[in-house]
N, C-alpha and C positions, 0 to 999 in steps of 0.2 A: 425506550431500545436502540431509532435508530437514531440518535443524536451520539450516541455511541456506539451500538456496532457497524455503521456503514463507513465512518472516519478511519477510525479505530482499528476494524475488524477488516470489513473486505474490499477496504483503500489499500493497508499493506499486506493485501494477500493475492491484489491484484500488481500490486507495485513488485514483488518480488516476485511471480507468474513472470510480466515483461522482461525481469532482468534474465529468467532461465527459458528465456523465450517458449514459451505456453500460453496457451490460450485460455480465456477467463471470461467466455464467453458470457456468461452468469451473471459471474460478478459485476462483468462492467456492464451491464443491461441495469440490475439493481443498481448501482449509486445513479446513473443515466437517471431513471426513473425516479428516485427520491429524490436528486435536487431539480430536475422540473416538478415534483411535488411542495417541495418548502422554496422553491426558488433560493437555492443559496447553491455554493458551487461547498460539496460535500472533502471533496481531494484537497481543498488548501486547510481545509481546517485540523488537518489531524499534520502538526507541527515537525513532529520527533522525525516525520521523514527527510523533512531536506535537514535535519540535526547530525544526524545518519549516514547524511549523503546518498542515501540509495540507487540515485540513479547515475554516480558516477562509478558506482563497486560494481566487478567483475563476480561469474556464480562460482569462481573458484575465491573471491574476497569474501562472497556471504558466505558459504561452505562452512571458512574459517570458524566465522564470525557466528556460526549455532555452534562451530566444534571446541572452539578454542576460549571464546568469551568477547568483551568489550575490553577494551585495552589501550582507550587513546582518552 
């Protein structure tokens, strides 16, 4: 479960919360712990986040994506 749930569950949740300005102490800590245990960068294993350019989007843009869907 770690190979899927961390990169494709916890990592996107953490990234979305960062855009929204919300803390994700538990998510962040779990991601860091599993990265140490597995000796892998689990954040980089999720290529979808780069494709949707999450870090450059505002809260408003993300909200519209959730409401209206992806149109690009």
